[in-house]
N, CA, C and O atoms as CSV, one atom per row, in Angstrom:
chain,resi,resn,atom,element,x,y,z
A,1,UNK,N,N,7.640,-0.013,-22.956
A,1,UNK,CA,C,6.506,-0.923,-22.952
A,1,UNK,C,C,5.242,-0.083,-22.819
A,1,UNK,O,O,5.137,0.761,-21.929
A,2,UNK,N,N,4.294,-0.316,-23.703
A,2,UNK,CA,C,3.048,0.440,-23.637
A,2,UNK,C,C,1.934,-0.425,-23.021
A,2,UNK,O,O,2.129,-1.611,-22.754
A,3,UNK,N,N,0.787,0.183,-22.807
A,3,UNK,CA,C,-0.305,-0.492,-22.110
A,3,UNK,C,C,-0.758,-1.763,-22.819
A,3,UNK,O,O,-1.006,-2.777,-22.167
A,4,UNK,N,N,-0.869,-1.722,-24.139
A,4,UNK,CA,C,-1.338,-2.907,-24.865
A,4,UNK,C,C,-0.359,-4.071,-24.709
A,4,UNK,O,O,-0.778,-5.229,-24.690
A,5,UNK,N,N,0.920,-3.783,-24.598
A,5,UNK,CA,C,1.908,-4.838,-24.354
A,5,UNK,C,C,1.796,-5.381,-22.935
A,5,UNK,O,O,1.956,-6.579,-22.701
A,6,UNK,N,N,1.522,-4.490,-22.001
A,6,UNK,CA,C,1.409,-4.900,-20.599
A,6,UNK,C,C,0.228,-5.842,-20.408
A,6,UNK,O,O,0.366,-6.871,-19.745
A,7,UNK,N,N,-0.921,-5.514,-20.970
A,7,UNK,CA,C,-2.107,-6.349,-20.766
A,7,UNK,C,C,-1.978,-7.709,-21.439
A,7,UNK,O,O,-2.730,-8.630,-21.122
A,8,UNK,N,N,-1.037,-7.842,-22.359
A,8,UNK,CA,C,-0.817,-9.134,-23.007
A,8,UNK,C,C,0.093,-10.051,-22.179
A,8,UNK,O,O,0.214,-11.239,-22.476
A,9,UNK,N,N,0.722,-9.503,-21.154
A,9,UNK,CA,C,1.557,-10.320,-20.275
A,9,UNK,C,C,0.683,-11.253,-19.450
A,9,UNK,O,O,-0.501,-10.987,-19.247
A,10,UNK,N,N,1.267,-12.339,-18.979
A,10,UNK,CA,C,0.525,-13.236,-18.090
A,10,UNK,C,C,0.277,-12.525,-16.761
A,10,UNK,O,O,0.915,-11.517,-16.457
A,11,UNK,N,N,-0.633,-13.049,-15.993
A,11,UNK,CA,C,-0.930,-12.454,-14.684
A,11,UNK,C,C,0.331,-12.433,-13.834
A,11,UNK,O,O,0.631,-11.425,-13.194
A,12,UNK,N,N,1.064,-13.525,-13.822
A,12,UNK,CA,C,2.295,-13.589,-13.029
A,12,UNK,C,C,3.300,-12.528,-13.476
A,12,UNK,O,O,3.939,-11.891,-12.640
A,13,UNK,N,N,3.441,-12.337,-14.773
A,13,UNK,CA,C,4.361,-11.315,-15.289
A,13,UNK,C,C,3.907,-9.916,-14.901
A,13,UNK,O,O,4.734,-9.062,-14.584
A,14,UNK,N,N,2.607,-9.676,-14.922
A,14,UNK,CA,C,2.091,-8.357,-14.529
A,14,UNK,C,C,2.293,-8.117,-13.039
A,14,UNK,O,O,2.583,-6.998,-12.618
A,15,UNK,N,N,2.138,-9.171,-12.244
A,15,UNK,CA,C,2.376,-9.025,-10.800
A,15,UNK,C,C,3.839,-8.669,-10.552
A,15,UNK,O,O,4.131,-7.797,-9.734
A,16,UNK,N,N,4.751,-9.327,-11.243
A,16,UNK,CA,C,6.172,-9.020,-11.106
A,16,UNK,C,C,6.436,-7.573,-11.529
A,16,UNK,O,O,7.210,-6.867,-10.883
A,17,UNK,N,N,5.800,-7.138,-12.600
A,17,UNK,CA,C,5.958,-5.766,-13.075
A,17,UNK,C,C,5.442,-4.763,-12.047
A,17,UNK,O,O,6.111,-3.774,-11.745
A,18,UNK,N,N,4.262,-5.020,-11.520
A,18,UNK,CA,C,3.690,-4.117,-10.505
A,18,UNK,C,C,4.584,-4.071,-9.277
A,18,UNK,O,O,4.809,-3.002,-8.709
A,19,UNK,N,N,5.091,-5.221,-8.868
A,19,UNK,CA,C,5.981,-5.275,-7.707
A,19,UNK,C,C,7.241,-4.445,-7.962
A,19,UNK,O,O,7.693,-3.707,-7.086
A,20,UNK,N,N,7.801,-4.569,-9.161
A,20,UNK,CA,C,8.998,-3.792,-9.502
A,20,UNK,C,C,8.693,-2.296,-9.499
A,20,UNK,O,O,9.492,-1.494,-9.016
A,21,UNK,N,N,7.548,-1.933,-10.034
A,21,UNK,CA,C,7.155,-0.520,-10.040
A,21,UNK,C,C,6.979,-0.016,-8.613
A,21,UNK,O,O,7.462,1.060,-8.261
A,22,UNK,N,N,6.278,-0.807,-7.790
A,22,UNK,CA,C,6.045,-0.400,-6.400
A,22,UNK,C,C,7.360,-0.237,-5.654
A,22,UNK,O,O,7.540,0.728,-4.912
A,23,UNK,N,N,8.279,-1.179,-5.847
A,23,UNK,CA,C,9.579,-1.088,-5.186
A,23,UNK,C,C,10.320,0.178,-5.611
A,23,UNK,O,O,10.965,0.826,-4.787
A,24,UNK,N,N,10.229,0.531,-6.895
A,24,UNK,CA,C,10.909,1.740,-7.355
A,24,UNK,C,C,10.279,2.988,-6.743
A,24,UNK,O,O,10.975,3.957,-6.441
A,25,UNK,N,N,8.971,2.962,-6.563
A,25,UNK,CA,C,8.283,4.103,-5.941
A,25,UNK,C,C,8.700,4.239,-4.486
A,25,UNK,O,O,9.018,5.337,-4.029
A,26,UNK,N,N,8.702,3.124,-3.755
A,26,UNK,CA,C,9.078,3.208,-2.341
A,26,UNK,C,C,10.542,3.580,-2.176
A,26,UNK,O,O,10.898,4.276,-1.225
A,27,UNK,N,N,11.404,3.125,-3.096
A,27,UNK,CA,C,12.818,3.503,-3.026
A,27,UNK,C,C,12.972,5.006,-3.235
A,27,UNK,O,O,13.729,5.662,-2.520
A,28,UNK,N,N,12.255,5.549,-4.212
A,28,UNK,CA,C,12.296,6.992,-4.447
A,28,UNK,C,C,11.729,7.747,-3.254
A,28,UNK,O,O,12.245,8.796,-2.865
A,29,UNK,N,N,10.671,7.207,-2.683
A,29,UNK,CA,C,10.007,7.873,-1.552
A,29,UNK,C,C,10.939,7.948,-0.354
A,29,UNK,O,O,10.922,8.928,0.391
A,30,UNK,N,N,11.756,6.910,-0.168
A,30,UNK,CA,C,12.696,6.910,0.962
A,30,UNK,C,C,13.735,8.017,0.808
A,30,UNK,O,O,14.270,8.513,1.800
A,31,UNK,N,N,14.018,8.402,-0.426
A,31,UNK,CA,C,15.003,9.453,-0.679
A,31,UNK,C,C,14.432,10.838,-0.413
A,31,UNK,O,O,15.182,11.787,-0.183
A,32,UNK,N,N,13.108,10.958,-0.443
A,32,UNK,CA,C,12.442,12.242,-0.301
A,32,UNK,C,C,11.830,12.343,1.096
A,32,UNK,O,O,10.978,11.529,1.454
A,33,UNK,N,N,12.243,13.308,1.871
A,33,UNK,CA,C,11.650,13.449,3.206
A,33,UNK,C,C,10.174,13.836,3.123
A,33,UNK,O,O,9.724,14.424,2.141
A,34,UNK,N,N,9.442,13.495,4.165
A,34,UNK,CA,C,8.026,13.849,4.221
A,34,UNK,C,C,7.870,15.355,4.357
A,34,UNK,O,O,8.680,16.026,4.997
A,35,UNK,N,N,6.815,15.872,3.744
A,35,UNK,CA,C,6.510,17.294,3.888
A,35,UNK,C,C,5.865,17.512,5.258
A,35,UNK,O,O,5.452,16.561,5.922
A,36,UNK,N,N,5.789,18.758,5.660
A,36,UNK,CA,C,5.139,19.088,6.936
A,36,UNK,C,C,3.684,18.620,6.936
A,36,UNK,O,O,3.186,18.117,7.943
A,37,UNK,N,N,3.011,18.789,5.801
A,37,UNK,CA,C,1.609,18.381,5.696
A,37,UNK,C,C,1.470,16.862,5.849
A,37,UNK,O,O,0.543,16.387,6.505
A,38,UNK,N,N,2.380,16.110,5.250
A,38,UNK,CA,C,2.334,14.646,5.371
A,38,UNK,C,C,2.597,14.195,6.804
A,38,UNK,O,O,1.966,13.257,7.290
A,39,UNK,N,N,3.517,14.857,7.470
A,39,UNK,CA,C,3.809,14.534,8.869
A,39,UNK,C,C,2.590,14.831,9.733
A,39,UNK,O,O,2.232,14.033,10.599
A,40,UNK,N,N,1.952,15.973,9.502
A,40,UNK,CA,C,0.756,16.339,10.260
A,40,UNK,C,C,-0.365,15.325,10.029
A,40,UNK,O,O,-1.042,14.927,10.977
A,41,UNK,N,N,-0.566,14.904,8.776
A,41,UNK,CA,C,-1.612,13.932,8.459
A,41,UNK,C,C,-1.323,12.589,9.132
A,41,UNK,O,O,-2.236,11.945,9.651
A,42,UNK,N,N,-0.074,12.172,9.125
A,42,UNK,CA,C,0.299,10.914,9.792
A,42,UNK,C,C,0.010,11.005,11.289
A,42,UNK,O,O,-0.498,10.053,11.882
A,43,UNK,N,N,0.328,12.139,11.899
A,43,UNK,CA,C,0.060,12.329,13.328
A,43,UNK,C,C,-1.436,12.275,13.616
A,43,UNK,O,O,-1.862,11.689,14.611
A,44,UNK,N,N,-2.228,12.886,12.744
A,44,UNK,CA,C,-3.688,12.868,12.909
A,44,UNK,C,C,-4.197,11.431,12.860
A,44,UNK,O,O,-5.027,11.032,13.677
A,45,UNK,N,N,-3.696,10.655,11.897
A,45,UNK,CA,C,-4.145,9.266,11.749
A,45,UNK,C,C,-3.701,8.395,12.919
A,45,UNK,O,O,-4.451,7.532,13.375
A,46,UNK,N,N,-2.489,8.621,13.402
A,46,UNK,CA,C,-2.002,7.866,14.561
A,46,UNK,C,C,-2.854,8.176,15.776
A,46,UNK,O,O,-3.258,7.270,16.505
A,47,UNK,N,N,-3.128,9.455,15.997
A,47,UNK,CA,C,-3.952,9.865,17.140
A,47,UNK,C,C,-5.348,9.267,17.044
A,47,UNK,O,O,-5.888,8.785,18.039
A,48,UNK,N,N,-5.935,9.295,15.852
A,48,UNK,CA,C,-7.273,8.728,15.654
A,48,UNK,C,C,-7.275,7.230,15.939
A,48,UNK,O,O,-8.201,6.718,16.568
A,49,UNK,N,N,-6.253,6.535,15.484
A,49,UNK,CA,C,-6.167,5.086,15.717
A,49,UNK,C,C,-5.996,4.784,17.199
A,49,UNK,O,O,-6.529,3.792,17.696
A,50,UNK,N,N,-5.258,5.632,17.907
A,50,UNK,CA,C,-5.064,5.431,19.343
A,50,UNK,C,C,-6.358,5.694,20.117
A,50,UNK,O,O,-6.633,5.032,21.117
A,51,UNK,N,N,-7.146,6.659,19.651
A,51,UNK,CA,C,-8.399,6.982,20.323
A,51,UNK,C,C,-9.474,5.929,20.063
A,51,UNK,O,O,-10.343,5.693,20.902
A,52,UNK,N,N,-9.402,5.299,18.887
A,52,UNK,CA,C,-10.418,4.316,18.527
A,52,UNK,C,C,-9.728,3.069,17.958
A,52,UNK,O,O,-9.677,2.880,16.743
A,53,UNK,N,N,-9.203,2.226,18.845
A,53,UNK,CA,C,-8.456,1.043,18.393
A,53,UNK,C,C,-9.302,0.055,17.587
A,53,UNK,O,O,-8.760,-0.844,16.945
A,54,UNK,N,N,-10.612,0.215,17.617
A,54,UNK,CA,C,-11.461,-0.705,16.853
A,54,UNK,C,C,-11.169,-0.618,15.360
A,54,UNK,O,O,-11.416,-1.573,14.624
A,55,UNK,N,N,-10.640,0.526,14.906
A,55,UNK,CA,C,-10.259,0.639,13.502
A,55,UNK,C,C,-9.224,-0.430,13.152
A,55,UNK,O,O,-9.293,-1.061,12.097
A,56,UNK,N,N,-8.274,-0.615,14.049
A,56,UNK,CA,C,-7.236,-1.606,13.800
A,56,UNK,C,C,-7.805,-3.014,13.822
A,56,UNK,O,O,-7.420,-3.847,13.002
A,57,UNK,N,N,-8.717,-3.293,14.748
A,57,UNK,CA,C,-9.281,-4.640,14.808
A,57,UNK,C,C,-10.130,-4.914,13.572
A,57,UNK,O,O,-10.189,-6.054,13.112
A,58,UNK,N,N,-10.785,-3.896,13.028
A,58,UNK,CA,C,-11.546,-4.079,11.790
A,58,UNK,C,C,-10.610,-4.454,10.655
A,58,UNK,O,O,-10.944,-5.308,9.834
A,59,UNK,N,N,-9.446,-3.830,10.599
A,59,UNK,CA,C,-8.467,-4.143,9.568
A,59,UNK,C,C,-7.991,-5.592,9.731
A,59,UNK,O,O,-7.872,-6.326,8.751
A,60,UNK,N,N,-7.722,-5.991,10.971
A,60,UNK,CA,C,-7.277,-7.360,11.223
A,60,UNK,C,C,-8.352,-8.371,10.826
A,60,UNK,O,O,-8.035,-9.429,10.283
A,61,UNK,N,N,-9.613,-8.055,11.091
A,61,UNK,CA,C,-10.711,-8.938,10.689
A,61,UNK,C,C,-10.753,-9.081,9.175
A,61,UNK,O,O,-10.930,-10.179,8.647
A,62,UNK,N,N,-10.591,-7.964,8.485
A,62,UNK,CA,C,-10.618,-7.983,7.032
A,62,UNK,C,C,-9.479,-8.853,6.488
A,62,UNK,O,O,-9.671,-9.613,5.539
A,63,UNK,N,N,-8.304,-8.735,7.090
A,63,UNK,CA,C,-7.166,-9.533,6.655
A,63,UNK,C,C,-7.421,-11.016,6.881
A,63,UNK,O,O,-7.086,-11.834,6.024
A,64,UNK,N,N,-8.004,-11.376,8.012
A,64,UNK,CA,C,-8.243,-12.791,8.290
A,64,UNK,C,C,-9.285,-13.359,7.335
A,64,UNK,O,O,-9.176,-14.515,6.926
A,65,UNK,N,N,-10.289,-12.570,6.974
A,65,UNK,CA,C,-11.285,-13.027,6.010
A,65,UNK,C,C,-10.630,-13.281,4.657
A,65,UNK,O,O,-10.918,-14.278,3.994
A,66,UNK,N,N,-9.750,-12.374,4.257
A,66,UNK,CA,C,-9.046,-12.545,2.976
A,66,UNK,C,C,-8.162,-13.783,2.979
A,66,UNK,O,O,-8.076,-14.485,1.972
A,67,UNK,N,N,-7.499,-14.061,4.112
A,67,UNK,CA,C,-6.643,-15.248,4.203
A,67,UNK,C,C,-7.477,-16.519,4.111
A,67,UNK,O,O,-7.042,-17.502,3.512
A,68,UNK,N,N,-8.666,-16.509,4.696
A,68,UNK,CA,C,-9.538,-17.684,4.651
A,68,UNK,C,C,-10.030,-17.949,3.247
A,68,UNK,O,O,-10.269,-19.103,2.888
A,69,UNK,N,N,-10.189,-16.897,2.431
A,69,UNK,CA,C,-10.657,-17.058,1.057
A,69,UNK,C,C,-9.605,-17.729,0.179
A,69,UNK,O,O,-9.937,-18.368,-0.819
A,70,UNK,N,N,-8.355,-17.584,0.548
A,70,UNK,CA,C,-7.274,-18.152,-0.263
A,70,UNK,C,C,-7.189,-19.610,-0.060
A,70,UNK,O,O,-6.338,-20.268,-0.659
């Protein structure tokens, strides 16, 4: 399937396609262990979130705004 065929699909069909692609990526990712650099970056982000929990509350606010729009 090429790009011109994909854009001709309905929105619902494209969402299903994207979901299938995403699932295949995450399945492949589960098979591949994280690199040392990825582990270090995750630790940095976890530490930053713990030091400044407001980042998480900002994310929650954004999610609630999006839910209200629906």
